[in-house]
N, C-alpha and C positions, 0 to 999 in steps of 0.2 A: 907904525906897528901898534896893534891893538893889544891892550893889557886887559885881561879879564880877571876880576875877583870873584871866584865862586864861593857863596855863603850857603851853608845849610841853615834852614830856619831854626828858631827857637824851639825849645822842648815843649811837647804837649802831654797831657796826662796819657794817652794811649802809647807814647814813646815809653813812659815810665812802664806801663803794664807790659810792654812788649807785645803790644797788640798790632796785627797789620794794618797800616793806615791807607796804604795806597792812595787811592784818589778820593776817599771819603774825607769831607770837608771838615777836618778836626781842628778847633782853633788852639791858639796858644794858650797855655795856662800862665800863672803869675810868674812863675820861674822863667818860662820862656820870653815873656815880655820884659823883665830884668835883664836876661841875657842879651835881648836885642837892644836895649838902651846901653848896656855896657859896650856892645859892639859899636852903636852910634858914636858913643862918646870917644871911643878909640880911632874911629875914621873921620871924625869931623874936620880934623886938622891935616889931613891928606887930600890929594887932588884926585877927585873922582867927578867924571863929565855926566854919567848916565846910570841909572839903576833900572834894571829889569827885574820881573819876578814872575814866578808861577801865579796862575790865577787862584789857586787854593789859599784859603785864609791864613794858614798858618806861616806860609812864605810871604804872602802880600803884606801881612802886617809887619813882619820882621823887616821887610824892604821898606815899608812906608815910614818906620821908626828911623830908620838908617837916612832915607831921603830927606826927612825933615831936618835932621841935623846938618845935612850938605847942602840944604836949600835947593833941592832937586825934587821931581815928581817921578812916580814909579811908571814904567811902562810894562803892561801886563801882557805876558804871552803864554797861552795854553800848552805851547809845545814844551815849556819847562816844567809841566806837572811831574808829580811822581809817578812811578810804575803803576799801572793798572794791576790790582791785586786779584781780580775776578773772585771767586767764590770764597777766597780765605780774608777778604777785607772784614775787619772787625773781629777777627779770632786771635787767639793766643796759640802757641804750640799744643798745648794741652787739648784745646778744642779740636784741632785738626787731626791729631793722633785719633782722637774717640771717633771722630766722624768718618775719616778715610784711611786710617790705619798709619803705621810708622812710615810707610813709603808714599805718604800723601804727595810728596814734592815730584814724585814720578808721574802722577795723574795729570791729566789735561783738565784743569780747574779754572781755565780763562785767564790765568796771569799772562801779563804782557810779556813778550820776549826781550831780551837783551837787544836783539837786532832792531826791533821796533823802537825801543828807547833810544838807541845810538842813532838811528835814522832822524827822528824828530829833534832830538838834541843837538846834532850835529847842524841840522838845518837852521835851528834858531842860532846857533853860534856863528855859523857863517853868515847869517843875514846880519847880526850884531856887528861882525867885523865889517861888512860892507858898508854899513851906516856908520861906524865909528872907526875910520882907518887910522886914526892917530890918538884915538881916546882911551881913557881909563874907565872901564865899564864894571860894574857890579852887578852879578847875576845871582839872584835870591832863589833858591831852588831847594831840592830834596835829596836826602842821603843816596837812595838808590839811583836817582838819574846822574847826580854828580859823580857818584862812585863807579858807575858804567861809562862815562865819558871820558874820565881823566886818563884812564890806561890807553884810551885810542888817541887822546890829544899828546899825551907825555909818556909814551911807552917806555922811555928810558929811565923814568922814574919810578920808585917803589911805591905804590898807591894803595898797598893792602891794608894799611891802618884804617880802622873803622873811623868814619868822618864824624865829629862831635857836633853837637847842636851849637850854632853860631860861629861854627870853625869858618876860617877864610883861607882860601888856597889860591894863590896868585899865578898867573901863567900869562906868558907874553908871546904874542905871535911874531916871528922872524922870519920873514919870508914865506916859506911853505910847511915851516916846522914851528913847535911851541917850546919854551923854556919854563921851567918852574923855579919860581923865586920864593915861593912860601907855601908849605903844605900843611894844611890841618890845623892851623894855629888859633889857639883859644886864649892867648895871654890876657885878653881883656877879661877873662872870668876869674883871674887869680884873686883879685880884690873884691869879688862880688860877695855881698852878704845879703842872704834873702831871708 
């Protein structure tokens, strides 16, 4: 049975500004790097057999920090990228309202659908399971992708809580279903001083 630890990348300046990042390649800020180091320190004494990451630098750098602590290398998979936000990438809510009005979310602005994210995310997860049938695998990705996949994988678990930066959610594949052992955990950030 495969165990997957889904990790959301460390924080970026655009996260703080509540700016739609999407697939724009925004790097971690110093706080995000400190968060990644804190998670790496937490995980270094656990058994993890592989680390996968989105190809966007904020996820890749988070994964590389963790992988270095584990003595592993990162396998990059573009299917683990964040949602493509189309015309709203780089904007905050106020920008969107000024440009398209309060009903901007109902417009076709080129934003990737949940179905598209689920399709590519599930394909990546199934390939990881096929390659690591008995392993513990960390998957470092993004809030929208992980948040869209989890209700599909573990529908019997309440996944409505906003995923925190560098949170870890651990699920285990048992035959054809998944069990959640840990959700959105950030205990490694409790002692973080920045």
